[in-house]
C-alpha positions as a printed NumPy array, in Angstrom:
array([[128.973,  44.744, -86.708],
       [126.849,  45.803, -83.913],
       [128.867,  45.629, -80.636],
       [125.923,  45.846, -78.277],
       [124.108,  42.792, -79.956],
       [127.488,  40.72 , -79.882],
       [127.829,  41.673, -76.322],
       [124.276,  40.52 , -75.738],
       [125.414,  37.234, -76.433],
       [128.499,  37.328, -74.167],
       [127.348,  37.566, -70.356],
       [129.472,  39.416, -68.386],
       [131.496,  41.109, -70.985],
       [131.213,  44.992, -71.131],
       [132.151,  47.677, -73.695],
       [134.702,  50.19 , -73.063],
       [133.704,  53.849, -72.379],
       [135.229,  54.84 , -75.464],
       [133.729,  51.942, -77.269],
       [137.084,  50.557, -78.734],
       [137.309,  47.465, -76.4  ],
       [135.388,  44.838, -74.521],
       [136.515,  43.281, -71.101],
       [135.525,  40.721, -68.77 ],
       [137.032,  39.875, -65.105],
       [137.101,  36.488, -63.767],
       [137.385,  35.72 , -60.134],
       [139.13 ,  32.167, -59.95 ],
       [139.198,  29.374, -57.548],
       [142.77 ,  30.393, -56.637],
       [146.166,  31.19 , -58.201],
       [146.806,  28.192, -59.983],
       [143.2  ,  28.319, -61.612],
       [144.142,  31.872, -62.747],
       [147.306,  30.967, -63.928],
       [145.704,  27.871, -65.882],
       [143.29 ,  30.559, -67.483],
       [145.746,  32.534, -68.76 ],
       [147.727,  29.7  , -70.366],
       [144.481,  28.382, -72.131],
       [143.656,  31.876, -73.281],
       [147.044,  32.436, -74.486],
       [146.956,  29.078, -76.662],
       [143.63 ,  30.198, -77.947],
       [145.119,  33.96 , -78.764],
       [148.07 ,  32.501, -80.364],
       [145.898,  30.156, -82.653],
       [143.869,  33.169, -83.692],
       [146.839,  35.502, -84.05 ],
       [144.752,  37.963, -81.942],
       [146.113,  38.802, -78.375],
       [144.415,  40.392, -75.321],
       [145.69 ,  42.554, -72.746],
       [145.607,  40.552, -69.641],
       [145.328,  42.369, -66.295],
       [146.119,  40.713, -63.101],
       [144.532,  42.133, -59.875],
       [145.535,  40.111, -56.605],
       [146.114,  36.448, -56.475],
       [143.1  ,  35.201, -58.336],
       [141.244,  37.875, -60.458],
       [142.017,  38.346, -64.19 ],
       [140.589,  40.415, -66.577],
       [140.72 ,  40.263, -70.333],
       [140.692,  43.13 , -72.711],
       [139.836,  42.625, -76.213],
       [140.611,  45.369, -79.111],
       [142.064,  44.956, -82.55 ],
       [144.729,  47.655, -82.118],
       [145.602,  47.577, -85.831],
       [141.993,  48.605, -86.596],
       [141.697,  51.183, -83.742],
       [138.906,  49.441, -82.229],
       [136.494,  46.424, -82.09 ],
       [136.346,  43.977, -85.168],
       [134.746,  40.416, -85.163],
       [138.086,  39.041, -84.024],
       [137.528,  40.557, -80.731],
       [134.295,  38.845, -80.325],
       [135.569,  35.456, -81.604],
       [138.013,  35.451, -79.223],
       [135.665,  36.37 , -76.316],
       [133.236,  33.654, -77.581],
       [136.594,  31.117, -77.303],
       [137.323,  32.352, -73.663],
       [133.743,  31.702, -72.875],
       [134.029,  27.883, -73.981],
       [137.488,  27.455, -72.003],
       [137.003,  25.222, -68.804],
       [137.405,  27.585, -65.82 ],
       [137.556,  27.005, -62.034],
       [135.952,  29.876, -60.776],
       [135.294,  31.048, -57.5  ],
       [132.16 ,  29.874, -55.982]])
């Protein structure tokens, strides 16, 4: 798997410095939109049995960090979940 090639298809996602995770921050419309996104990501993550780290910054910024901890780095599961997150409806800050 080529992480850079996968990232080219995921706008806004970036590779961690150690190359073991991918990350994206979302600036949401407001608190309820941010909470809604976390809930939708939780549903997708539970269905895939693959859970991201969620970082809360302020009341409307959310970042998701994906890495396969059992593999010690990135796997196809991470990119598959990132693609699912991209497909979720989001009320982003304009």
